[in-house]
N, C-alpha and C positions, 0 to 999 in steps of 0.2 A: 449104786445110786439109791437115794431115798426120794419118796414122793412128797412128804410133808416138810416144808421148809422151816428151819429154825427162825426165831424172831428177827435176828440180824439179817439173815438172807432175805426174808420176806420184806424187810425195810428197803433193801437194795432193789428187789423186784419192783416194789411200788415206786421207788424213785426213778427207775429206768422207764417204767410205763408212764409216769407223770411227765417225763421229757418227750414222750411220743414214740418210744421205741418198743418193739415187741420181743426183745430178747428174753430168753428163759433161763433163770438161774437154776443151776444143777448142783446138787450136793452129792458128794461121793462118800462112801464108807471110809475110804482112806484119806489121809491128809493131802491137801494141796497147798500147804503153808509155804513151802519153798518152790522155786521155779522148777527144780528137778522133780519134786514130788508131783506138782501140777502137771507137768509134761507127761510123766509116766501114767498118771491117772486118766488123762484126756486122750493120750496117744498122739501127741503133736511134738514139735521140736521145742527145746528150751527157749530158743529165740522168739517163739510165738507167744510166750507168756509175758503179759504186761504187768510187771510187778510194781506195786505201789509202795514207795518209800517216803516216809515223812521225815523232813529235816526241820531244824529250827534256825531261823535267821538270828545270827549272833547279836546284831544291833537292834533289829526291830522286834525280836522275840515272837515272830509270827511263824505259823506253820507253812512250809513249802512242800507240796506234794510233787514228787518226781515219779512219773510212770515210765519205767525203763524196760527195755528188752531183757528177758530173763537171763540172757547170756552176758549181759554187760554189767560192769561196775561203774558207779557214778563217779565222775571226776569233779570233785568239789571245787577245784580251781576254775574249771570251765563254767560251772554254775555261778561262782562268784563274779566272773567276768560278765556274765549275762545279767545277773541281778544287781551287781554293784554292792554286794554284801557277803561276808563270810557266812557259811552255813555249817551246822554240825548235826550229827544224828540226834534225833529226838528220843527221849525215853518213853517207856510204855504208858506212863500216866499222861504225859503231854499228848501223845498220839490219841489216846482215848478221849481226852478232854477236847481236843481240836477237831476230831473226826467223828466221834461217837462209836468207833470201832477199835478192836484190839489189833495189835501187830499180828501179821499173818493172814488177815482177812480184810484189810482196808480196801474198799472199792474205789473206783474213780469218781463216783457220784454218791449222793445221799448223805453227805456230811452234816454235822450239826451247824456248821457255818461255812461261808465261801472260803476257798483256799486258793492261793497262788498255785497254779498247776503248770508244770513243765512236762512235755512229752518227748521222750527219746526219739530222735529222727530215724533211728534204726528200725523202729516198729513199723514204719511206713513201707518197708521192703516186703511185707507179708500181706497176702490177700485176706487172711483170717488171723485174729489174735484172740487170746483168752485172758480175762481179767478176774481178779478176786471179787467175791460177792458177799462180803460181810462176816464170814466165818473161815476158819482154817481148812475147810474142806468144801467150799462153795465157789463156783466160777460161772461166768457166762461168756458166750462167744459173740464177737463183733468184728467189725473191720477197723483198720486204723483211722480211716476218715470219720467213721462214726464216733470213735473215741475222742478225736479232736473236736468234733461238733458238740458232743454231749457234755464235755468238760469245759469247753472254751479255753483249753490249754494251749500254750505256745509250744510249737515244735522247735526243739533245739538239739544240738549235739551235746550230749551229756556223758557219753561213754569214755572211759579211760582208754588210752591207746594200748594195744596189745604189747606186752613187753617180751 
């Protein structure tokens, strides 16, 4: 772990504090870009990783942030039923433009503009979860209730059924 936060991680730390939370962003020497990498670095289960995935509304062309449990894949059909719009994966340029962060480090807060945010209901099964914090090796610890509160996100079932 490092003591001096990178600029993007510091931006997340400030956004979290501005929302009234005292979470501490932690940067690791190793990557936390994937759910498996993050779980290994932190010492938690993959299911406790709140991974941020940015999709693009195919009709509205708006960014949709889906914060899913690290062990789940997003079922785009379920999301379409909920939003009433087809979605597709966003490319790196769209993600950075809409959030201010690069793929692999998109946090739940601190974006350049407000985003429609959906939260995987499976995250609510855990007492503690970990979220990205601006870079591919930065995270912070919080509870599912705090995630919902700080993002204003809607809790929905987004996970694909196990096959």
